[in-house]
Predicted model as a PDB file, atoms N, CA, C, CB and O in Angstrom, pLDDT in the B-factor column:
MODEL        1                                                                  
ATOM      1  N   UNK A   1      10.082-177.854 107.939  1.00 49.00           N  
ATOM      2  CA  UNK A   1       8.896-178.037 106.863  1.00 49.00           C  
ATOM      3  C   UNK A   1       8.748-176.726 106.328  1.00 49.00           C  
ATOM      4  CB  UNK A   1       7.423-178.573 107.463  1.00 49.00           C  
ATOM      5  O   UNK A   1       8.838-175.635 106.892  1.00 49.00           O  
ATOM      6  N   UNK A   2       8.407-177.141 104.657  1.00 61.00           N  
ATOM      7  CA  UNK A   2       8.345-175.974 103.962  1.00 61.00           C  
ATOM      8  C   UNK A   2       6.935-175.295 104.046  1.00 61.00           C  
ATOM      9  CB  UNK A   2       8.739-176.252 102.587  1.00 61.00           C  
ATOM     10  O   UNK A   2       5.907-175.907 104.337  1.00 61.00           O  
ATOM     11  N   UNK A   3       7.007-173.973 103.761  1.00 81.00           N  
ATOM     12  CA  UNK A   3       5.956-172.980 103.941  1.00 81.00           C  
ATOM     13  C   UNK A   3       4.664-173.702 102.859  1.00 81.00           C  
ATOM     14  CB  UNK A   3       6.607-171.227 103.438  1.00 81.00           C  
ATOM     15  O   UNK A   3       4.948-173.939 101.685  1.00 81.00           O  
ATOM     16  N   UNK A   4       3.756-173.897 103.216  1.00 85.00           N  
ATOM     17  CA  UNK A   4       2.694-174.093 102.065  1.00 85.00           C  
ATOM     18  C   UNK A   4       2.018-172.810 101.575  1.00 85.00           C  
ATOM     19  CB  UNK A   4       1.540-175.048 102.546  1.00 85.00           C  
ATOM     20  O   UNK A   4       1.750-171.866 102.319  1.00 85.00           O  
ATOM     21  N   UNK A   5       1.796-172.846 100.423  1.00 92.00           N  
ATOM     22  CA  UNK A   5       1.092-171.982  99.742  1.00 92.00           C  
ATOM     23  C   UNK A   5      -0.555-171.832  99.783  1.00 92.00           C  
ATOM     24  CB  UNK A   5       1.503-172.243  98.564  1.00 92.00           C  
ATOM     25  O   UNK A   5      -1.409-172.665  99.481  1.00 92.00           O  
ATOM     26  N   UNK A   6      -0.709-170.369 100.302  1.00 95.00           N  
ATOM     27  CA  UNK A   6      -2.174-170.443 100.805  1.00 95.00           C  
ATOM     28  C   UNK A   6      -2.953-170.591  99.707  1.00 95.00           C  
ATOM     29  CB  UNK A   6      -2.676-169.239 101.591  1.00 95.00           C  
ATOM     30  O   UNK A   6      -4.071-171.096  99.816  1.00 95.00           O  
ATOM     31  N   UNK A   7      -2.425-170.139  98.418  1.00 96.00           N  
ATOM     32  CA  UNK A   7      -3.178-170.263  96.744  1.00 96.00           C  
ATOM     33  C   UNK A   7      -3.621-171.896  96.782  1.00 96.00           C  
ATOM     34  CB  UNK A   7      -1.771-169.898  95.087  1.00 96.00           C  
ATOM     35  O   UNK A   7      -4.757-172.339  96.619  1.00 96.00           O  
ATOM     36  N   UNK A   8      -2.479-172.595  97.025  1.00 96.00           N  
ATOM     37  CA  UNK A   8      -2.816-173.989  96.646  1.00 96.00           C  
ATOM     38  C   UNK A   8      -3.576-174.833  97.647  1.00 96.00           C  
ATOM     39  CB  UNK A   8      -1.597-174.688  96.341  1.00 96.00           C  
ATOM     40  O   UNK A   8      -4.094-175.939  97.497  1.00 96.00           O  
ATOM     41  N   UNK A   9      -3.502-173.879  98.922  1.00 97.00           N  
ATOM     42  CA  UNK A   9      -4.470-175.054  99.879  1.00 97.00           C  
ATOM     43  C   UNK A   9      -5.878-174.774  99.672  1.00 97.00           C  
ATOM     44  CB  UNK A   9      -4.244-174.971 101.656  1.00 97.00           C  
ATOM     45  O   UNK A   9      -6.745-175.628  99.860  1.00 97.00           O  
ATOM     46  N   UNK A  10      -6.184-173.270  99.183  1.00 96.00           N  
ATOM     47  CA  UNK A  10      -7.582-172.916  98.628  1.00 96.00           C  
ATOM     48  C   UNK A  10      -8.096-173.684  97.445  1.00 96.00           C  
ATOM     49  CB  UNK A  10      -7.605-171.502  98.221  1.00 96.00           C  
ATOM     50  O   UNK A  10      -9.245-174.114  97.354  1.00 96.00           O  
ATOM     51  N   UNK A  11      -6.918-173.853  96.325  1.00 97.00           N  
ATOM     52  CA  UNK A  11      -7.202-174.580  95.015  1.00 97.00           C  
ATOM     53  C   UNK A  11      -7.593-175.967  95.283  1.00 97.00           C  
ATOM     54  CB  UNK A  11      -5.981-174.586  94.061  1.00 97.00           C  
ATOM     55  O   UNK A  11      -8.604-176.506  94.833  1.00 97.00           O  
ATOM     56  N   UNK A  12      -6.570-176.597  96.180  1.00 97.00           N  
ATOM     57  CA  UNK A  12      -6.776-178.204  96.731  1.00 97.00           C  
ATOM     58  C   UNK A  12      -8.126-177.894  97.352  1.00 97.00           C  
ATOM     59  CB  UNK A  12      -5.482-178.925  98.009  1.00 97.00           C  
ATOM     60  O   UNK A  12      -9.015-178.555  96.816  1.00 97.00           O  
ATOM     61  N   UNK A  13      -8.570-177.052  98.363  1.00 97.00           N  
ATOM     62  CA  UNK A  13      -9.848-177.316  99.224  1.00 97.00           C  
ATOM     63  C   UNK A  13     -11.361-177.396  97.786  1.00 97.00           C  
ATOM     64  CB  UNK A  13     -10.018-175.592 100.664  1.00 97.00           C  
ATOM     65  O   UNK A  13     -12.356-178.118  97.716  1.00 97.00           O  
ATOM     66  N   UNK A  14     -10.903-176.434  96.990  1.00 96.00           N  
ATOM     67  CA  UNK A  14     -12.170-176.274  95.818  1.00 96.00           C  
ATOM     68  C   UNK A  14     -12.230-177.383  94.999  1.00 96.00           C  
ATOM     69  CB  UNK A  14     -12.023-175.020  94.771  1.00 96.00           C  
ATOM     70  O   UNK A  14     -13.313-177.876  94.687  1.00 96.00           O  
ATOM     71  N   UNK A  15     -10.902-177.935  94.525  1.00 97.00           N  
ATOM     72  CA  UNK A  15     -10.605-178.898  93.964  1.00 97.00           C  
ATOM     73  C   UNK A  15     -11.846-180.349  94.622  1.00 97.00           C  
ATOM     74  CB  UNK A  15      -8.923-178.953  94.238  1.00 97.00           C  
ATOM     75  O   UNK A  15     -12.708-181.018  94.052  1.00 97.00           O  
ATOM     76  N   UNK A  16     -11.445-180.313  95.728  1.00 97.00           N  
ATOM     77  CA  UNK A  16     -12.171-181.434  96.852  1.00 97.00           C  
ATOM     78  C   UNK A  16     -13.641-181.279  96.682  1.00 97.00           C  
ATOM     79  CB  UNK A  16     -11.798-181.118  98.610  1.00 97.00           C  
ATOM     80  O   UNK A  16     -14.372-182.217  96.363  1.00 97.00           O  
ATOM     81  N   UNK A  17     -13.993-180.234  96.872  1.00 95.00           N  
ATOM     82  CA  UNK A  17     -15.570-179.895  96.869  1.00 95.00           C  
ATOM     83  C   UNK A  17     -16.101-180.112  95.764  1.00 95.00           C  
ATOM     84  CB  UNK A  17     -15.961-178.571  97.162  1.00 95.00           C  
ATOM     85  O   UNK A  17     -17.309-180.312  95.638  1.00 95.00           O  
ATOM     86  N   UNK A  18     -15.096-180.101  94.609  1.00 95.00           N  
ATOM     87  CA  UNK A  18     -15.889-180.145  93.173  1.00 95.00           C  
ATOM     88  C   UNK A  18     -15.366-181.762  92.936  1.00 95.00           C  
ATOM     89  CB  UNK A  18     -15.275-178.750  91.725  1.00 95.00           C  
ATOM     90  O   UNK A  18     -15.236-181.905  91.721  1.00 95.00           O  
ATOM     91  N   UNK A  19     -15.098-182.747  93.496  1.00 96.00           N  
ATOM     92  CA  UNK A  19     -14.840-183.886  93.694  1.00 96.00           C  
ATOM     93  C   UNK A  19     -13.611-183.822  92.569  1.00 96.00           C  
ATOM     94  CB  UNK A  19     -16.098-184.879  93.588  1.00 96.00           C  
ATOM     95  O   UNK A  19     -13.360-184.982  92.244  1.00 96.00           O  
ATOM     96  N   UNK A  20     -13.059-183.214  92.110  1.00 97.00           N  
ATOM     97  CA  UNK A  20     -11.739-183.363  91.471  1.00 97.00           C  
ATOM     98  C   UNK A  20     -10.497-184.054  92.263  1.00 97.00           C  
ATOM     99  CB  UNK A  20     -11.336-182.002  91.103  1.00 97.00           C  
ATOM    100  O   UNK A  20      -9.842-184.901  91.655  1.00 97.00           O  
ATOM    101  N   UNK A  21     -10.223-183.788  93.326  1.00 98.00           N  
ATOM    102  CA  UNK A  21      -9.422-184.323  94.271  1.00 98.00           C  
ATOM    103  C   UNK A  21      -9.819-184.866  95.284  1.00 98.00           C  
ATOM    104  CB  UNK A  21      -8.735-183.642  94.638  1.00 98.00           C  
ATOM    105  O   UNK A  21     -10.897-184.399  95.652  1.00 98.00           O  
ATOM    106  N   UNK A  22      -9.259-185.995  96.181  1.00 98.00           N  
ATOM    107  CA  UNK A  22     -10.098-186.345  97.421  1.00 98.00           C  
ATOM    108  C   UNK A  22      -8.709-186.281  98.617  1.00 98.00           C  
ATOM    109  CB  UNK A  22     -11.035-188.166  97.228  1.00 98.00           C  
ATOM    110  O   UNK A  22      -7.508-186.063  98.462  1.00 98.00           O  
ATOM    111  N   UNK A  23      -9.322-186.502  99.492  1.00 97.00           N  
ATOM    112  CA  UNK A  23      -8.451-186.526 101.032  1.00 97.00           C  
ATOM    113  C   UNK A  23      -7.906-188.222 101.352  1.00 97.00           C  
ATOM    114  CB  UNK A  23      -9.768-185.950 102.586  1.00 97.00           C  
ATOM    115  O   UNK A  23      -6.836-188.523 101.882  1.00 97.00           O  
ATOM    116  N   UNK A  24      -8.916-189.132 100.890  1.00 97.00           N  
ATOM    117  CA  UNK A  24      -9.015-190.334 101.082  1.00 97.00           C  
ATOM    118  C   UNK A  24      -8.869-190.973 100.103  1.00 97.00           C  
ATOM    119  CB  UNK A  24      -9.906-190.631 101.581  1.00 97.00           C  
ATOM    120  O   UNK A  24      -9.671-190.910  99.171  1.00 97.00           O  
ATOM    121  N   UNK A  25      -7.331-192.075 100.091  1.00 96.00           N  
ATOM    122  CA  UNK A  25      -6.711-192.734  99.610  1.00 96.00           C  
ATOM    123  C   UNK A  25      -7.381-193.751  98.957  1.00 96.00           C  
ATOM    124  CB  UNK A  25      -5.962-192.982 100.313  1.00 96.00           C  
ATOM    125  O   UNK A  25      -6.729-194.100  97.973  1.00 96.00           O  
ATOM    126  N   UNK A  26      -8.611-194.496  99.115  1.00 97.00           N  
ATOM    127  CA  UNK A  26      -9.229-195.221  98.736  1.00 97.00           C  
ATOM    128  C   UNK A  26     -10.572-194.662  98.082  1.00 97.00           C  
ATOM    129  CB  UNK A  26      -9.253-195.997  99.642  1.00 97.00           C  
ATOM    130  O   UNK A  26     -11.607-195.327  98.133  1.00 97.00           O  
ATOM    131  N   UNK A  27     -10.524-193.662  97.589  1.00 96.00           N  
ATOM    132  CA  UNK A  27     -11.317-193.016  97.126  1.00 96.00           C  
ATOM    133  C   UNK A  27     -10.400-192.577  95.542  1.00 96.00           C  
ATOM    134  CB  UNK A  27     -11.787-191.908  98.267  1.00 96.00           C  
ATOM    135  O   UNK A  27     -11.117-192.299  94.581  1.00 96.00           O  
ATOM    136  N   UNK A  28      -9.646-192.556  95.444  1.00 97.00           N  
ATOM    137  CA  UNK A  28      -8.569-192.009  94.163  1.00 97.00           C  
ATOM    138  C   UNK A  28      -8.991-192.563  93.275  1.00 97.00           C  
ATOM    139  CB  UNK A  28      -7.032-192.272  94.129  1.00 97.00           C  
ATOM    140  O   UNK A  28      -9.257-193.751  93.455  1.00 97.00           O  
ATOM    141  N   UNK A  29      -9.206-192.052  92.125  1.00 96.00           N  
ATOM    142  CA  UNK A  29      -9.436-192.942  90.671  1.00 96.00           C  
ATOM    143  C   UNK A  29      -8.776-192.302  89.452  1.00 96.00           C  
ATOM    144  CB  UNK A  29     -11.099-193.071  90.247  1.00 96.00           C  
ATOM    145  O   UNK A  29      -7.815-191.563  89.667  1.00 96.00           O  
ATOM    146  N   UNK A  30      -9.246-192.532  88.008  1.00 96.00           N  
ATOM    147  CA  UNK A  30      -8.462-191.843  87.249  1.00 96.00           C  
ATOM    148  C   UNK A  30      -9.027-190.403  86.988  1.00 96.00           C  
ATOM    149  CB  UNK A  30      -8.245-192.600  86.074  1.00 96.00           C  
ATOM    150  O   UNK A  30      -8.482-189.637  86.193  1.00 96.00           O  
ATOM    151  N   UNK A  31      -9.865-190.161  87.521  1.00 95.00           N  
ATOM    152  CA  UNK A  31     -10.675-188.680  87.603  1.00 95.00           C  
ATOM    153  C   UNK A  31     -10.528-188.053  88.501  1.00 95.00           C  
ATOM    154  CB  UNK A  31     -11.960-188.610  87.588  1.00 95.00           C  
ATOM    155  O   UNK A  31     -10.554-186.825  88.430  1.00 95.00           O  
ATOM    156  N   UNK A  32     -10.260-188.930  90.001  1.00 97.00           N  
ATOM    157  CA  UNK A  32      -9.891-187.946  91.377  1.00 97.00           C  
ATOM    158  C   UNK A  32      -8.653-188.046  91.769  1.00 97.00           C  
ATOM    159  CB  UNK A  32     -10.655-188.242  92.678  1.00 97.00           C  
ATOM    160  O   UNK A  32      -8.552-189.191  92.209  1.00 97.00           O  
ATOM    161  N   UNK A  33      -7.999-187.696  91.833  1.00 97.00           N  
ATOM    162  CA  UNK A  33      -6.401-187.630  92.316  1.00 97.00           C  
ATOM    163  C   UNK A  33      -6.441-187.131  93.848  1.00 97.00           C  
ATOM    164  CB  UNK A  33      -5.389-186.424  91.296  1.00 97.00           C  
ATOM    165  O   UNK A  33      -7.265-186.404  94.404  1.00 97.00           O  
ATOM    166  N   UNK A  34      -5.508-187.635  94.252  1.00 98.00           N  
ATOM    167  CA  UNK A  34      -5.580-187.441  96.045  1.00 98.00           C  
ATOM    168  C   UNK A  34      -4.543-186.140  96.202  1.00 98.00           C  
ATOM    169  CB  UNK A  34      -4.839-189.123  97.150  1.00 98.00           C  
ATOM    170  O   UNK A  34      -3.485-185.739  95.717  1.00 98.00           O  
ATOM    171  N   UNK A  35      -5.480-185.764  97.139  1.00 98.00           N  
ATOM    172  CA  UNK A  35      -4.428-183.984  97.464  1.00 98.00           C  
ATOM    173  C   UNK A  35      -3.071-184.485  98.206  1.00 98.00           C  
ATOM    174  CB  UNK A  35      -5.429-182.504  98.961  1.00 98.00           C  
ATOM    175  O   UNK A  35      -3.168-185.549  98.817  1.00 98.00           O  
ATOM    176  N   UNK A  36      -2.025-183.932  98.212  1.00 96.00           N  
ATOM    177  CA  UNK A  36      -0.586-184.225  98.354  1.00 96.00           C  
ATOM    178  C   UNK A  36      -0.966-184.343  99.898  1.00 96.00           C  
ATOM    179  CB  UNK A  36       0.691-183.001  97.764  1.00 96.00           C  
ATOM    180  O   UNK A  36      -1.880-183.657 100.355  1.00 96.00           O  
ATOM    181  N   UNK A  37      -0.180-185.304 100.755  1.00 95.00           N  
ATOM    182  CA  UNK A  37      -0.220-185.394 102.158  1.00 95.00           C  
ATOM    183  C   UNK A  37       0.390-184.183 102.758  1.00 95.00           C  
ATOM    184  CB  UNK A  37       0.450-186.611 102.627  1.00 95.00           C  
ATOM    185  O   UNK A  37       0.090-184.080 103.947  1.00 95.00           O  
ATOM    186  N   UNK A  38       0.957-183.475 102.424  1.00 95.00           N  
ATOM    187  CA  UNK A  38       1.581-182.331 103.111  1.00 95.00           C  
ATOM    188  C   UNK A  38       0.759-181.283 103.343  1.00 95.00           C  
ATOM    189  CB  UNK A  38       2.646-181.834 102.447  1.00 95.00           C  
ATOM    190  O   UNK A  38       0.910-180.426 104.214  1.00 95.00           O  
ATOM    191  N   UNK A  39      -0.447-181.397 102.249  1.00 97.00           N  
ATOM    192  CA  UNK A  39      -1.402-180.171 102.251  1.00 97.00           C  
ATOM    193  C   UNK A  39      -2.543-180.930 102.572  1.00 97.00           C  
ATOM    194  CB  UNK A  39      -1.557-179.241 100.841  1.00 97.00           C  
ATOM    195  O   UNK A  39      -3.473-180.359 102.002  1.00 97.00           O  
ATOM    196  N   UNK A  40      -3.032-182.048 103.263  1.00 97.00           N  
ATOM    197  CA  UNK A  40      -4.062-182.578 103.575  1.00 97.00           C  
ATOM    198  C   UNK A  40      -4.845-181.909 104.749  1.00 97.00           C  
ATOM    199  CB  UNK A  40      -3.739-183.802 103.760  1.00 97.00           C  
ATOM    200  O   UNK A  40      -6.038-181.625 104.647  1.00 97.00           O  
ATOM    201  N   UNK A  41      -3.887-181.607 106.196  1.00 97.00           N  
ATOM    202  CA  UNK A  41      -4.674-180.961 107.202  1.00 97.00           C  
ATOM    203  C   UNK A  41      -4.829-179.772 106.756  1.00 97.00           C  
ATOM    204  CB  UNK A  41      -4.172-180.942 108.501  1.00 97.00           C  
ATOM    205  O   UNK A  41      -5.910-179.256 107.039  1.00 97.00           O  
ATOM    206  N   UNK A  42      -4.054-179.119 106.107  1.00 97.00           N  
ATOM    207  CA  UNK A  42      -4.160-177.603 105.717  1.00 97.00           C  
ATOM    208  C   UNK A  42      -5.635-177.377 104.774  1.00 97.00           C  
ATOM    209  CB  UNK A  42      -2.641-177.143 104.716  1.00 97.00           C  
ATOM    210  O   UNK A  42      -6.402-176.417 104.855  1.00 97.00           O  
ATOM    211  N   UNK A  43      -5.721-178.280 104.097  1.00 98.00           N  
ATOM    212  CA  UNK A  43      -7.063-178.382 103.346  1.00 98.00           C  
ATOM    213  C   UNK A  43      -7.737-178.824 104.122  1.00 98.00           C  
ATOM    214  CB  UNK A  43      -7.222-179.104 102.194  1.00 98.00           C  
ATOM    215  O   UNK A  43      -8.243-177.764 104.493  1.00 98.00           O  
ATOM    216  N   UNK A  44      -8.196-179.555 104.717  1.00 97.00           N  
ATOM    217  CA  UNK A  44      -9.385-180.094 105.908  1.00 97.00           C  
ATOM    218  C   UNK A  44      -9.808-178.765 106.610  1.00 97.00           C  
ATOM    219  CB  UNK A  44      -8.689-181.312 107.258  1.00 97.00           C  
ATOM    220  O   UNK A  44     -10.997-178.475 106.736  1.00 97.00           O  
ATOM    221  N   UNK A  45      -8.804-177.972 107.060  1.00 97.00           N  
ATOM    222  CA  UNK A  45      -8.819-177.089 108.041  1.00 97.00           C  
ATOM    223  C   UNK A  45      -9.462-175.394 107.136  1.00 97.00           C  
ATOM    224  CB  UNK A  45      -7.044-177.128 108.772  1.00 97.00           C  
ATOM    225  O   UNK A  45     -10.138-174.502 107.650  1.00 97.00           O  
ATOM    226  N   UNK A  46      -8.985-175.465 105.857  1.00 96.00           N  
ATOM    227  CA  UNK A  46      -9.544-174.444 105.108  1.00 96.00           C  
ATOM    228  C   UNK A  46     -11.178-175.247 104.591  1.00 96.00           C  
ATOM    229  CB  UNK A  46      -8.320-173.975 103.729  1.00 96.00           C  
ATOM    230  O   UNK A  46     -12.213-174.595 104.453  1.00 96.00           O  
ATOM    231  N   UNK A  47     -11.106-176.279 104.439  1.00 96.00           N  
ATOM    232  CA  UNK A  47     -13.285-176.721 104.082  1.00 96.00           C  
ATOM    233  C   UNK A  47     -13.990-176.380 105.158  1.00 96.00           C  
ATOM    234  CB  UNK A  47     -13.936-178.670 103.911  1.00 96.00           C  
ATOM    235  O   UNK A  47     -15.123-175.905 105.094  1.00 96.00           O  
ATOM    236  N   UNK A  48     -13.242-176.644 106.414  1.00 95.00           N  
ATOM    237  CA  UNK A  48     -14.096-176.461 107.362  1.00 95.00           C  
ATOM    238  C   UNK A  48     -14.654-175.141 107.616  1.00 95.00           C  
ATOM    239  CB  UNK A  48     -13.577-176.889 108.362  1.00 95.00           C  
ATOM    240  O   UNK A  48     -15.799-174.810 107.924  1.00 95.00           O  
ATOM    241  N   UNK A  49     -13.073-174.120 107.325  1.00 93.00           N  
ATOM    242  CA  UNK A  49     -13.472-172.679 107.599  1.00 93.00           C  
ATOM    243  C   UNK A  49     -14.590-172.130 106.486  1.00 93.00           C  
ATOM    244  CB  UNK A  49     -12.070-171.720 107.546  1.00 93.00           C  
ATOM    245  O   UNK A  49     -15.384-171.202 106.640  1.00 93.00           O  
ATOM    246  N   UNK A  50     -14.437-172.860 105.490  1.00 92.00           N  
ATOM    247  CA  UNK A  50     -15.044-172.086 104.264  1.00 92.00           C  
ATOM    248  C   UNK A  50     -16.666-172.626 104.305  1.00 92.00           C  
ATOM    249  CB  UNK A  50     -14.143-172.528 102.624  1.00 92.00           C  
ATOM    250  O   UNK A  50     -17.590-171.965 103.831  1.00 92.00           O  
ATOM    251  N   UNK A  51     -16.829-173.948 104.961  1.00 88.00           N  
ATOM    252  CA  UNK A  51     -17.928-174.255 104.988  1.00 88.00           C  
ATOM    253  C   UNK A  51     -18.710-173.421 106.074  1.00 88.00           C  
ATOM    254  CB  UNK A  51     -17.923-175.563 105.090  1.00 88.00           C  
ATOM    255  O   UNK A  51     -19.879-173.055 105.955  1.00 88.00           O  
ATOM    256  N   UNK A  52     -17.775-173.143 107.297  1.00 86.00           N  
ATOM    257  CA  UNK A  52     -18.949-172.348 107.987  1.00 86.00           C  
ATOM    258  C   UNK A  52     -19.496-170.972 108.002  1.00 86.00           C  
ATOM    259  CB  UNK A  52     -18.773-172.430 109.060  1.00 86.00           C  
ATOM    260  O   UNK A  52     -20.495-170.417 108.459  1.00 86.00           O  
ATOM    261  N   UNK A  53     -18.115-170.538 107.104  1.00 85.00           N  
ATOM    262  CA  UNK A  53     -18.608-169.404 106.280  1.00 85.00           C  
ATOM    263  C   UNK A  53     -19.526-169.107 105.355  1.00 85.00           C  
ATOM    264  CB  UNK A  53     -17.923-169.095 105.791  1.00 85.00           C  
ATOM    265  O   UNK A  53     -20.176-168.062 105.313  1.00 85.00           O  
ATOM    266  N   UNK A  54     -19.598-170.110 104.526  1.00 79.00           N  
ATOM    267  CA  UNK A  54     -20.748-170.029 103.616  1.00 79.00           C  
ATOM    268  C   UNK A  54     -21.918-170.495 103.941  1.00 79.00           C  
ATOM    269  CB  UNK A  54     -20.536-170.569 102.554  1.00 79.00           C  
ATOM    270  O   UNK A  54     -22.931-170.221 103.298  1.00 79.00           O  
ATOM    271  N   UNK A  55     -21.900-171.457 105.257  1.00 67.00           N  
ATOM    272  CA  UNK A  55     -23.329-171.946 106.320  1.00 67.00           C  
ATOM    273  C   UNK A  55     -24.043-170.286 106.755  1.00 67.00           C  
ATOM    274  CB  UNK A  55     -22.601-173.042 108.276  1.00 67.00           C  
ATOM    275  O   UNK A  55     -25.181-169.906 106.481  1.00 67.00           O  
ATOM    276  N   UNK A  56     -22.936-169.490 107.517  1.00 66.00           N  
ATOM    277  CA  UNK A  56     -23.501-168.254 108.081  1.00 66.00           C  
ATOM    278  C   UNK A  56     -23.993-167.561 107.031  1.00 66.00           C  
ATOM    279  CB  UNK A  56     -22.572-167.419 108.842  1.00 66.00           C  
ATOM    280  O   UNK A  56     -25.120-167.086 107.174  1.00 66.00           O  
ATOM    281  N   UNK A  57     -23.380-167.374 105.932  1.00 62.00           N  
ATOM    282  CA  UNK A  57     -24.049-166.380 104.766  1.00 62.00           C  
ATOM    283  C   UNK A  57     -25.648-166.680 104.479  1.00 62.00           C  
ATOM    284  CB  UNK A  57     -23.194-166.628 103.215  1.00 62.00           C  
ATOM    285  O   UNK A  57     -26.456-165.838 104.086  1.00 62.00           O  
ATOM    286  N   UNK A  58     -25.906-167.978 104.744  1.00 57.00           N  
ATOM    287  CA  UNK A  58     -27.026-168.705 104.331  1.00 57.00           C  
ATOM    288  C   UNK A  58     -28.046-168.496 105.295  1.00 57.00           C  
ATOM    289  CB  UNK A  58     -26.753-170.104 104.143  1.00 57.00           C  
ATOM    290  O   UNK A  58     -29.222-168.782 105.070  1.00 57.00           O  
ATOM    291  N   UNK A  59     -27.724-168.110 106.139  1.00 54.00           N  
ATOM    292  CA  UNK A  59     -28.679-167.955 107.485  1.00 54.00           C  
ATOM    293  C   UNK A  59     -29.140-166.892 107.473  1.00 54.00           C  
ATOM    294  CB  UNK A  59     -28.139-168.073 108.806  1.00 54.00           C  
ATOM    295  O   UNK A  59     -29.893-166.536 108.379  1.00 54.00           O  
TER     296      UNK A  59                                                      
ENDMDL                                                                          
END                                                                             
């Protein structure tokens, strides 16, 4: 398995949060592309950690 770029994981994660990319094939449109399969698990983990950090900052 190739080493995944942390920069790409973060970029894909942010693009999912912005609605530019998706993790679900059924949500793919001309405007919303699918995150590459190899990155999906890492992006889900990044979004979870990012959300927990941001939520913690808000409390």
